[in-house]
N, C-alpha and C positions, 0 to 999 in steps of 0.2 A: 611289828615292822615300823621303822621310822617313816615319817611323812616325807616323800621325795619332793613335794611341792613347796619347799621352804623358800623359794625365790620370791614369793609374794608375801611371806610372813614378816612381821616386824619384831624387833626385840631379840633377835638371835645374834649370837656372837659370830665374828668372822672366823672361819676355820683356819687353823694353822697360823694364827696371828702371833703366837708365842713360839719360842723355840726351846723353852724349858717349863715343865709343869711339875708341881709338887702335888702328890696324891697321898691319901691315907690307905691303910690296909682295908678299911671298910669300903673303899671305892673299888676294890678289886672285883672282878676283872676289869681292866682299863683298856679302852680302845681309842684310837685316833682316827678321825677327829673326835673331840670330846663331845659329850651330850650337850645339847643347847646350841650347837653350831649349825649354820646353814649348810645344807648338803649339796646344793646345786653347783657350788664353785670349789669343791674340795675333792680330795682323792678318795678312793674306796675305803671303807672301814676296815681297819686291821687291829687285831688285839696285840697288846704289848707284852712281850716276854721280859721278865726281870731277871737280872743276874743275882748272885748271892749277896751283893752289896746293895741291892734294892734299886738298881738303875736299869732302865730300858730305853730303847730308841725306836722310833717309827721308821720302818724301812722305806716309806714313800717320801716323807718330808724332812726326816732327820730330827724331828723334835725329840728332846730328851725328857724322860719321865723319871722322877725320883720319889721313892716311897719315904714319906716323913713319918717318923715314929713319935 
């Protein structure tokens, strides 16, 4: 389980800071927010479903995820 006390940790990325992410097949399954993000100021974790073109979108923040081959 992720650490929910990330508000006091340093070196974490701001969640939902980007609106487009490129991921590799080796990163699957992908969830938003991405690993390494602070959790206290973000939406709940959701797993991204990809279409046949390798594109997916977060239902909370609208971030686009693209599988790079």
